[in-house]
N, C-alpha and C positions, 0 to 999 in steps of 0.2 A: 664260419657261417654267420658270425655276428655282424660282419660288415657286408652291406650290399653294394654292388657296383653302382656307380653314379647313373649309368644308363638304366638299370633296373628301377631305381628310385624315380628317375625322370619318366619312365614308361608308366609307372604306377600313378604318378600325378596326372599325366595326360589321360590315362584311363578314367581316373576320378573326375576330371574336368569334362570328359566326353559323357560319362554317365550322368553328371549333374545337368549338362546341356540337354540331353535327351529327356530327362525327367521334367525339367522346367519347360522345355519347348512343347512337349506333348500336353502338359497341363494347361499352359497359357494359350496354346493354339486352340485347344478344345473349348476353353472359356470364351475366347474370341468368336469362335464359330457359333457357340450357343447364343452369345449376345447378338450376333448378326441375324440368326434365325428369329430371335425375339423381336428385332427391329422389323423383320418381314411380317410378323404377326400384326403390326400396326397398319398394314395395308387394308384391313377389313373396314370398308366404308360404313358398314352397319354399326360398327362399334366406335369408330373414330372419325373425326373430321379433320382434314388436312388439305393443303393446297399443293399445286405442282411445285411451287417455290420451296415449300417445306421439304418435299422429296428430293429436289435438286440439292439442297443444302446438306441433307443427310448423306446422299451419294457422293457428293464432293468431299465431304469430311472423310468418308471411308476410303475413297480413292487416294486422297492426300496421305492418309495414314499408311496405306499399303505401299505407296510410292516411297515414302520415307523409310519404311522397312527395307525395301529393295535397295535403296541408296546405302543404308547402313551396312547391309550384307555385301555390297558391291556386286549386285546381281548383273549378269550379262543380259538379262531379259530387258533391262532398261534401254540397252543400245538399240534394239529394234522396235521399241514400244511406240515411237513417234512415226513409224513408217507404215503406211497403209497400202495394201496390194490386193487386187482381185485375182 
């Protein structure tokens, strides 16, 4: 019992990697969502002054960032993203 099979060791490492991914993905995604909500708070014209150009720049930056994430993960969602249908 001292020696584990190579497959057991490999399975343990895959499991550790999966657990690490879940932990980091949940935390980082929640932080990103919180930051996006905070950006939305800037829409209050009583408290802030901004132009349509400012808004377009913010939204473009967010779209570019999400597109980059999709590309990095190899998302199939990108394949149909450029097609518009009614």
